[in-house]
Backbone as CSV, one residue per row, in Angstrom:
resi,resn,N_x,N_y,N_z,CA_x,CA_y,CA_z,C_x,C_y,C_z
1,MET,99.571,246.214,60.794,99.382,244.831,61.182,100.688,244.354,61.822
2,THR,100.574,243.726,62.964,101.754,243.260,63.674,102.206,241.926,63.119
3,ASP,103.419,241.521,63.490,103.945,240.221,63.055,103.067,239.089,63.564
4,LYS,102.584,239.221,64.762,101.740,238.188,65.361,100.447,238.042,64.545
5,GLU,99.848,239.145,64.139,98.622,239.108,63.350,98.886,238.544,61.949
6,MET,100.029,238.884,61.361,100.375,238.354,60.039,100.595,236.835,60.092
7,ASN,101.252,236.377,61.146,101.471,234.933,61.298,100.145,234.197,61.475
8,LYS,99.242,234.781,62.240,97.937,234.164,62.455,97.178,234.105,61.126
9,LEU,97.221,235.195,60.357,96.566,235.237,59.050,97.185,234.208,58.098
10,ALA,98.514,234.099,58.092,99.203,233.115,57.251,98.801,231.696,57.637
11,ASP,98.699,231.413,58.928,98.276,230.090,59.393,96.866,229.772,58.917
12,LEU,95.965,230.749,58.991,94.590,230.532,58.535,94.542,230.242,57.034
13,ILE,95.337,230.966,56.256,95.362,230.771,54.806,95.892,229.371,54.470
14,VAL,97.000,228.990,55.107,97.583,227.666,54.849,96.612,226.568,55.256
15,GLU,95.957,226.735,56.394,94.995,225.737,56.861,93.850,225.582,55.857
16,LYS,93.341,226.705,55.353,92.252,226.662,54.379,92.706,226.000,53.081
17,LEU,93.894,226.336,52.610,94.418,225.729,51.391,94.588,224.223,51.551
18,LEU,95.165,223.797,52.663,95.383,222.363,52.891,94.062,221.619,53.027
19,THR,93.111,222.197,53.722,91.803,221.558,53.884,91.142,221.349,52.525
20,THR,91.171,222.372,51.688,90.585,222.275,50.349,91.325,221.232,49.510
21,TYR,92.648,221.253,49.560,93.460,220.310,48.791,93.175,218.873,49.214
22,ILE,93.124,218.629,50.515,92.882,217.268,51.022,91.490,216.808,50.622
23,ARG,90.489,217.676,50.759,89.120,217.300,50.397,89.039,216.953,48.911
24,ASP,89.661,217.769,48.067,89.658,217.499,46.628,90.412,216.220,46.296
25,SER,91.513,215.964,46.986,92.298,214.751,46.746,91.507,213.508,47.111
26,VAL,90.819,213.562,48.245,90.012,212.418,48.671,88.894,212.173,47.677
27,SER,88.262,213.225,47.230,87.181,213.101,46.257,87.690,212.483,44.955
28,TRP,88.827,212.959,44.477,89.394,212.429,43.243,89.759,210.962,43.400
29,TYR,90.417,210.623,44.511,90.863,209.253,44.724,89.668,208.312,44.785
30,THR,88.631,208.703,45.501,87.450,207.854,45.634,86.796,207.619,44.285
31,SER,86.605,208.679,43.515,85.948,208.505,42.218,86.840,207.738,41.246
32,SER,88.143,207.963,41.289,89.063,207.251,40.395,89.111,205.770,40.727
33,THR,89.139,205.439,42.013,89.196,204.047,42.436,87.936,203.320,42.015
34,ASN,86.773,203.943,42.234,85.516,203.307,41.847,85.463,203.085,40.341
35,THR,85.904,204.048,39.582,85.901,203.922,38.132,86.821,202.794,37.684
36,PHE,87.995,202.700,38.292,88.938,201.646,37.930,88.382,200.270,38.295
37,ASP,87.756,200.148,39.474,87.151,198.876,39.869,86.061,198.457,38.888
38,GLU,85.239,199.411,38.471,84.193,199.114,37.496,84.803,198.678,36.162
39,PHE,85.870,199.341,35.751,86.553,198.979,34.510,87.054,197.539,34.578
40,LEU,87.668,197.166,35.712,88.177,195.803,35.843,87.056,194.777,35.792
41,LYS,85.942,195.067,36.432,84.816,194.134,36.427,84.263,193.946,35.016
42,LYS,84.150,195.048,34.284,83.591,194.965,32.932,84.528,194.268,31.957
43,ASN,85.822,194.414,32.160,86.795,193.878,31.207,87.449,192.581,31.667
44,LYS,86.874,191.959,32.657,87.396,190.687,33.133,87.093,189.614,32.091
45,PRO,88.088,188.804,31.754,87.817,187.762,30.761,86.756,186.794,31.269
46,LYS,85.795,186.498,30.415,84.673,185.672,30.840,84.977,184.184,30.737
47,ASN,85.718,183.795,29.718,86.018,182.382,29.519,87.508,182.139,29.719
48,ASN,87.807,181.161,30.547,89.199,180.783,30.745,89.639,179.881,29.608
49,THR,90.888,179.985,29.247,91.401,179.083,28.233,91.657,177.725,28.872
50,GLU,91.816,176.749,28.028,92.071,175.402,28.529,93.379,175.364,29.319
51,GLU,94.366,176.112,28.869,95.648,176.145,29.573,95.496,176.711,30.977
52,GLU,94.709,177.785,31.102,94.491,178.381,32.426,93.770,177.411,33.347
53,LEU,92.770,176.728,32.799,92.019,175.765,33.609,92.907,174.596,34.027
54,LEU,93.751,174.126,33.125,94.652,173.029,33.466,95.678,173.465,34.514
55,GLY,96.141,174.700,34.426,97.066,175.228,35.428,96.415,175.296,36.796
56,GLU,95.167,175.768,36.816,94.431,175.829,38.080,94.190,174.432,38.634
57,LEU,93.875,173.485,37.759,93.664,172.100,38.176,94.926,171.515,38.783
58,ALA,96.060,171.770,38.159,97.335,171.275,38.684,97.606,171.855,40.075
59,SER,97.321,173.116,40.227,97.524,173.766,41.522,96.633,173.147,42.596
60,LEU,95.380,172.930,42.254,94.450,172.328,43.217,94.864,170.907,43.583
61,MET,95.334,170.159,42.602,95.746,168.779,42.879,96.998,168.755,43.761
62,THR,97.891,169.702,43.563,99.077,169.807,44.416,98.661,170.128,45.850
63,GLN,97.730,171.071,45.987,97.234,171.413,47.315,96.561,170.214,47.974
64,LEU,95.793,169.473,47.183,95.124,168.286,47.695,96.137,167.285,48.233
65,SER,97.193,167.066,47.490,98.238,166.133,47.910,98.892,166.582,49.214
66,LEU,99.185,167.874,49.318,99.803,168.393,50.546,98.891,168.221,51.756
67,HIS,97.606,168.483,51.571,96.659,168.353,52.689,96.425,166.882,53.052
68,GLN,96.524,165.990,52.073,96.411,164.565,52.380,97.578,164.114,53.242
69,GLU,98.775,164.597,52.915,99.952,164.240,53.702,99.845,164.747,55.136
70,LYS,99.227,165.909,55.309,99.061,166.483,56.648,97.813,165.941,57.351
71,GLU,97.076,165.078,56.651,95.842,164.490,57.151,94.794,165.547,57.499
72,GLU,94.698,166.554,56.659,93.695,167.612,56.812,92.546,167.290,55.850
73,TYR,91.714,166.371,56.288,90.725,165.809,55.385,89.562,166.740,55.065
74,GLU,89.251,167.681,55.952,88.186,168.638,55.642,88.610,169.531,54.471
75,LYS,89.850,169.973,54.489,90.364,170.779,53.387,90.412,169.954,52.108
76,CYS,90.749,168.675,52.241,90.788,167.781,51.077,89.407,167.676,50.439
77,ALA,88.382,167.581,51.261,87.024,167.450,50.740,86.628,168.703,49.950
78,LYS,86.958,169.874,50.473,86.633,171.121,49.772,87.398,171.211,48.454
79,LEU,88.665,170.829,48.487,89.467,170.861,47.267,88.943,169.875,46.237
80,LYS,88.498,168.723,46.686,87.970,167.702,45.781,86.742,168.222,45.043
81,ILE,85.898,168.976,45.742,84.716,169.559,45.106,85.140,170.550,44.025
82,LYS,86.123,171.393,44.328,86.620,172.358,43.349,87.233,171.642,42.151
83,ILE,87.975,170.590,42.420,88.617,169.823,41.346,87.567,169.214,40.424
84,ASP,86.515,168.637,41.016,85.458,168.028,40.199,84.768,169.063,39.308
85,LYS,84.489,170.251,39.860,83.859,171.305,39.059,84.776,171.736,37.921
86,LEU,86.052,171.844,38.229,87.016,172.265,37.222,87.158,171.222,36.118
87,LYS,87.145,169.965,36.483,87.225,168.896,35.491,86.019,168.933,34.546
88,LYS,84.833,169.239,35.100,83.645,169.354,34.269,83.784,170.501,33.281
89,LYS,84.339,171.628,33.750,84.558,172.770,32.857,85.478,172.382,31.716
90,ILE,86.552,171.679,32.049,87.523,171.281,31.030,86.895,170.308,30.038
91,ASP,86.097,169.379,30.530,85.434,168.411,29.651,84.465,169.088,28.694
92,ASN,83.861,170.195,29.123,82.866,170.883,28.293,83.493,171.831,27.255
93,LEU,84.794,171.980,27.275,85.437,172.860,26.285,85.448,172.249,24.915
């Protein structure tokens, strides 16, 4: 076997190894990512604490104030709806 033939054979072997490795890596990554996403969905806290809701309310009210100053009234209207829903959640705790 000549050097040229050995190099060609070595290239084919490396190419096959890399192709297999990449395919297996992609398969593992895809299945691992899907499993992790499912885990997060299942273990997401269902009920927010009052502190979390109050923090979110404060954030929304700050945003509302900033948009009022900029006279962005469409954004204010959307924020007001979110604020009202959040206030109802807090009242029902």
